[in-house]
C-alpha positions as CSV (number, residue, x, y, z in Angstrom):
1,M,114.0,156.1,180.0
2,N,113.3,159.3,178.1
3,G,115.0,158.0,175.3
4,W,113.0,154.6,175.1
5,T,109.9,157.1,175.4
6,R,111.0,158.9,172.4
7,A,111.7,155.7,170.3
8,A,108.1,153.8,171.1
9,A,106.5,157.6,170.1
10,T,108.5,157.4,167.0
11,L,107.3,154.0,166.5
12,I,103.9,154.1,167.5
13,A,103.3,158.0,165.4
14,A,105.3,156.1,162.0
15,G,103.1,152.9,162.6
16,A,99.8,154.8,162.8
17,V,100.8,157.1,159.3
18,A,101.7,153.5,157.5
19,G,98.6,151.9,158.6
20,S,96.4,154.4,157.8
21,L,97.8,153.9,154.2
22,A,95.2,151.1,154.1
23,L,92.4,153.3,154.6
24,G,92.8,156.2,152.7
25,G,93.5,160.1,152.8
26,F,90.7,160.8,155.8
27,A,92.2,158.1,158.2
28,T,95.6,159.8,157.5
29,A,94.4,163.1,158.2
30,I,92.7,162.1,161.6
31,V,96.2,160.2,162.7
32,V,98.1,163.5,162.0
33,A,95.7,165.8,163.7
34,V,96.1,163.3,166.6
35,V,99.9,163.6,166.9
36,V,99.8,167.2,165.7
37,A,97.9,167.7,168.6
38,I,99.9,166.1,171.2
39,V,103.1,168.1,169.8
40,A,100.7,171.5,170.3
41,V,100.0,170.7,173.7
42,A,103.5,169.9,174.6
43,W,105.5,172.3,172.7
44,H,105.8,174.8,175.0
45,R,107.9,172.1,177.2
46,V,109.6,171.4,174.1
47,A,110.9,174.7,173.1
48,D,111.4,176.0,176.7
49,L,108.3,178.7,176.0
50,T,106.5,180.4,178.7
51,R,103.2,180.9,176.9
52,R,101.7,177.7,177.1
53,I,98.3,178.3,176.1
54,V,99.3,181.0,173.0
55,T,102.1,178.6,171.9
56,G,99.8,175.3,171.8
57,A,97.2,177.5,170.1
58,T,99.2,178.5,167.5
59,V,100.9,175.6,166.2
60,G,97.3,173.5,166.8
61,V,95.5,175.5,164.7
62,T,98.6,175.8,162.0
63,G,98.1,171.8,161.5
64,A,94.3,171.9,161.8
65,L,94.1,174.5,158.7
66,A,97.1,172.9,157.0
67,I,95.3,169.1,157.4
68,G,92.1,170.9,156.2
69,T,93.8,172.3,153.1
70,T,95.2,169.1,152.0
71,L,91.8,167.4,152.2
72,I,89.9,169.8,150.3
73,A,92.2,171.7,147.9
74,P,92.9,171.1,144.5
75,P,96.1,169.1,144.5
76,E,97.9,172.1,141.8
77,H,97.1,174.7,144.4
78,M,97.9,172.6,147.3
79,L,101.5,173.8,147.8
80,G,100.7,177.5,147.5
81,Y,97.6,177.2,149.8
82,L,100.1,175.7,152.2
83,A,102.6,178.1,152.0
84,V,100.3,181.1,152.9
85,I,99.2,179.1,156.1
86,L,102.6,179.0,157.0
87,A,103.6,182.9,156.3
88,G,100.6,183.4,158.1
89,A,101.6,181.5,160.9
90,T,104.8,183.1,160.6
91,L,103.3,186.7,161.4
92,V,101.1,185.3,164.0
93,S,104.4,184.5,165.9
94,F,106.0,187.7,165.3
95,A,102.7,189.1,166.5
96,W,102.9,187.2,170.0
97,L,106.5,188.4,170.3
98,V,105.2,192.0,169.9
99,F,102.2,191.9,172.1
100,L,103.1,189.4,174.6
101,P,106.6,190.0,175.3
102,D,108.4,187.9,177.8
103,P,111.3,189.3,179.5
104,A,112.6,186.1,180.5
105,R,113.3,184.8,177.2
106,P,115.5,186.6,174.1
107,A,113.1,187.4,171.3
108,V,115.1,185.3,169.2
109,D,114.6,182.1,171.3
110,R,111.2,182.6,171.8
111,T,110.7,183.5,167.7
112,A,112.8,180.4,166.8
113,G,110.8,178.2,169.2
114,Q,107.4,179.2,167.9
115,L,108.4,179.1,164.3
116,I,109.9,175.4,164.2
117,G,106.5,174.3,165.8
118,V,104.4,175.9,163.3
119,G,106.9,174.1,160.4
120,V,106.5,171.0,161.7
121,A,102.8,171.1,161.9
122,V,102.5,172.0,158.5
123,A,105.1,169.3,157.3
124,G,103.4,166.8,159.1
125,A,100.2,167.9,157.0
126,A,102.0,166.8,153.7
127,W,101.5,163.1,155.1
128,V,97.8,163.3,153.8
129,P,98.6,163.9,149.8
130,A,101.5,161.3,150.1
131,V,99.3,158.6,150.7
132,T,96.6,159.7,148.2
133,D,99.2,160.4,145.1
134,A,99.7,157.0,143.4
135,A,103.6,157.9,143.2
136,S,104.2,158.7,146.6
137,A,102.0,156.2,148.4
138,P,104.7,153.4,148.3
139,L,107.3,155.5,149.9
140,V,105.4,156.6,152.8
141,L,106.1,152.7,153.8
142,T,109.9,153.2,153.1
143,A,109.7,156.5,155.0
144,T,107.7,155.3,157.9
145,A,109.8,152.0,158.2
146,A,113.1,154.0,158.1
147,L,111.9,156.2,160.8
148,G,111.0,153.3,163.2
149,V,114.4,151.1,162.4
150,A,116.3,154.3,163.1
151,A,114.5,155.3,166.2
152,V,115.3,151.8,167.6
153,L,119.0,152.0,166.2
154,V,119.7,155.2,168.0
155,R,118.6,153.7,171.1
156,V,120.5,150.1,171.0
157,V,123.4,151.8,169.5
158,A,125.6,153.5,172.3
159,H,127.9,155.3,169.7
160,P,126.1,158.0,168.9
161,G,128.1,158.4,165.1
162,A,127.8,154.3,164.6
163,A,124.1,154.5,165.6
164,A,123.5,157.6,162.8
165,A,125.7,155.5,160.1
166,L,123.5,151.9,161.1
167,A,120.5,154.3,160.8
168,V,121.4,155.8,157.7
169,V,122.6,152.2,156.0
170,A,119.4,150.5,157.2
171,G,117.3,153.5,155.4
172,A,118.7,152.7,152.1
173,G,118.5,148.6,152.7
174,I,114.5,149.2,153.5
175,G,114.4,151.4,150.7
176,A,115.8,148.8,148.1
177,A,114.2,145.9,150.0
178,F,110.8,147.4,149.2
179,A,111.5,148.6,145.6
180,A,112.4,145.3,145.0
181,A,109.0,144.1,146.5
182,G,107.8,146.5,143.6
183,L,107.0,149.6,146.1
184,G,108.4,152.3,144.5
185,H,111.0,153.3,142.0
186,L,114.8,152.1,143.4
187,A,116.6,155.6,143.6
188,G,113.2,157.1,144.9
189,A,113.0,154.5,147.5
190,I,116.3,154.6,148.5
191,V,116.7,158.1,149.0
192,T,113.5,158.3,150.9
193,G,114.7,155.7,153.6
194,V,118.2,157.4,153.9
195,V,116.4,160.9,154.2
196,A,114.1,159.8,156.8
197,A,116.4,157.9,158.9
198,L,118.6,161.4,158.9
199,V,115.9,163.4,160.3
200,L,115.0,161.1,163.1
201,V,119.1,161.1,163.7
202,V,119.2,165.0,163.7
203,A,115.8,165.2,165.7
204,E,117.9,162.9,168.3
205,R,121.2,164.7,168.1
206,L,118.8,167.6,169.3
207,H,117.4,166.1,172.2
208,G,120.4,163.5,173.1
209,I,120.7,164.4,176.7
210,D,117.9,162.8,178.2
211,E,116.4,165.8,180.2
212,D,113.8,166.0,183.1
213,R,110.7,166.1,180.9
214,S,107.2,164.2,181.8
215,A,106.2,161.7,179.6
216,L,104.3,164.0,177.0
217,P,107.0,166.2,176.0
218,T,109.2,163.5,175.8
219,A,106.7,161.8,173.3
220,A,106.3,165.1,171.5
221,T,110.1,165.1,170.8
222,G,109.8,161.5,169.5
223,I,106.8,162.4,167.0
224,V,108.4,165.3,165.8
225,P,110.6,163.7,163.3
226,V,107.6,161.6,161.9
227,L,106.1,165.0,161.4
228,T,109.0,166.5,160.0
229,A,109.3,163.9,157.4
230,G,106.0,164.4,155.7
231,P,107.2,166.2,153.0
232,L,109.6,163.9,151.7
233,P,107.6,160.8,149.8
234,V,105.8,163.7,147.6
235,L,108.7,165.5,147.1
236,V,111.2,162.3,145.8
237,A,108.0,161.2,143.8
238,I,108.3,164.5,141.9
239,V,111.7,164.5,141.5
240,I,112.1,161.3,140.5
241,G,109.1,161.3,138.2
242,G,110.7,164.1,136.7
């Protein structure tokens, strides 16, 4: 049942991002803020960390700062500001390790779990400029559609390898179809669809065993691929646009 909860969370989060495309960057920021908040609240369970408040606050505040930056920062300086936020969150994560040690968990595991959480939060903020940029906005639909289709495929196809292959093929097909409909450059749309599917497949492999988790942490694992794919439309648009 946890697997379908993850798939539903992916579908809802990806659909919300795609739906916000018609309403503009502020609507996307609200959507991303909500899903980042869910991940922040549940991240200590997802990453098996014991400091619930510290972990949630670090991930949540990092995400809020990143989302706010995408709304107010000039586009030419946005990546630099996001890098500073991520660097600051990294330092804070190491500070928690020093001042709030946890003898029950190896330091490497704690640090890695925390850093992945803040990285996912910052990546999710990238959906905001992706929606507002004319070159990358069409690729938002490609990426979110590929995420949704891949989420279903990895649940209905029993063999993991076959599911992964079908998800990648589906991502390429979605990209080609959207490009044919005038939504993005052909190569860019295909790359976006394939990589978005791969992001979900990798995340699914990391949580391939349905563990005994409550609904919120399980939903958070389904949201992670959607947030992680946030920079994809912008990056592909930059590369394809030259």
